[in-house]
Every structure is written in C-alpha cells, then in structure tokens.
N, C-alpha and C positions, 0 to 999 in steps of 0.2 A: 216635835220634829217627826217627819214621816220616815218610814224604813228607807224609802228612796233617797231622802236627804242624808241619812246616816250612811247609806251605801256610797253615795257620792263623796262624802268626806273621807270615808275609810279608803276608797280607791285613790284619792288624792294623797293621803298619808302614805299609802303603800308605794305609790309612784315616786314621791319625794324621797323616801328612805332608800329605794332602789337606786335612784339617780345620785344621791349624795353619798351613800355608803356602800353601794353595790350588794346590798342584802335584799333578798326577796322575801317579803312577809306574806304568809297565807292565812293567818288567823286573826286578822284585825276586823272588828265590826261584824256586820251582817252581810248577807248575800241576797240582794233583791234582784228581780228580773223585770226589766222594763221593755215590754213589747207593745207599748201604746201605738207605735206606728207599725201597724200590721203589714203594710205593703213592703216596707224596708226589711222587716223581719223575715217575711216570706221570700223576698228576693235573695237575701243573704243565705237563707236556709237552702234555697234551690241551688245556689252556687256551691255551697259546702257539700251537699249530698250528690252533686253531679260527679264527684270524685270517688273512684273505687277505693274501698278500704276505710272510708269514714264510717264510724259506728255511732257517734253521738255528736250533737251540738247542744250546748246548754249555757246558762248564765248570760244570756243575751242582754246587753244593756246599751241603749241608745240615748245619748244626751245631746239634744239639739243645740242647747245654749253653749255647751263646751265643744261642740263639733267633734264628738267622739263616739265611736262604736266599739264595743268590746264583747267578746264571747269566748267560750272554751270549746275545744273539739277533742274528740278521741279518735285516733286512727288505729286500726287493727294492728295488734302486736306483730302479726305475721307479715304485714306489709314491709317489703324490703326497703322502700324509699319513703319513709314517713316524713323526713325533712323536705324532700322534694314536693310531696303532696301538700304539706303545710305551706311551703313557699308559693305554690301555684294558687292555693286558696287565698292567701294573703294578697298576692298580686291582683287577682281577679276582683276581690272586694275593694281594694284600694283604687283600682281602675274605675270601678262603678261609683265610688264615693270619694272623689279626688279632694274635696274640701274638708274631709274628716280625718281625724287621727284614728287609725285602726289598730286595735290591740287584740290579738288572738293568742290564747294560751293553749299550747299543745299539751294536753293532759295524757297520762299514761293509761294504757289498756292493761288492767291487771286481771288475770284469770287464775282460777284454781288449778 
C-alpha cells in the first residue's frame, strides 16, 4: 500500500470518528501531500495567499475520485479577523470547485 493510500484511509477514519462521535483525531496514520495536479494546487495557493495575514498553506491533498480537496492554513496570530479570512478563503475555493468537498483546517500560529 502506498503512503497516499494509507493517508486516504486515515482521513476517512478521522472524518467518520468526527461525524459519529464529535471527536477530532489528529494523530492517525501518515500525512502525505498530493500535488499531482499542479494547476489546481497553484490556483488554490493563489487564492489562499491573496488574503492578507495568511502565513502558510500546507498538507494539500487532492483526491479526484472522491471529489475532495483538503489543506491546512495558518493565519497570522495578530490578524483580528482570522475566522473571517478563513471563511473568505473557504468560500472562494468552494466557488471555484463546486463539485468538490472542500476541507480547510485553520491551524494556529504559535510564536515564541
């Protein structure tokens, strides 16, 4: 089994546990990155980084067969409206990829 296959299964398990029990798991399996479709990856990256305050985008995973796109973003801790920025990014990506389930994890900006 490839890392991408294991990652796909672990994402499914994580999603099922969250839906059934309301528990978010962050330590199941491996974390692969699927950027085989460079055009979609670049387009989404352009959308994400067009927003002031976005520091990082990572963990991009595109699954054509499941019609899903997922990735993580970090928004600057000092941004007063992180949730608003997150929602704008989500809405823009969902608008571009209407036939896909979009999952964006808003990670935290931790600084010393």
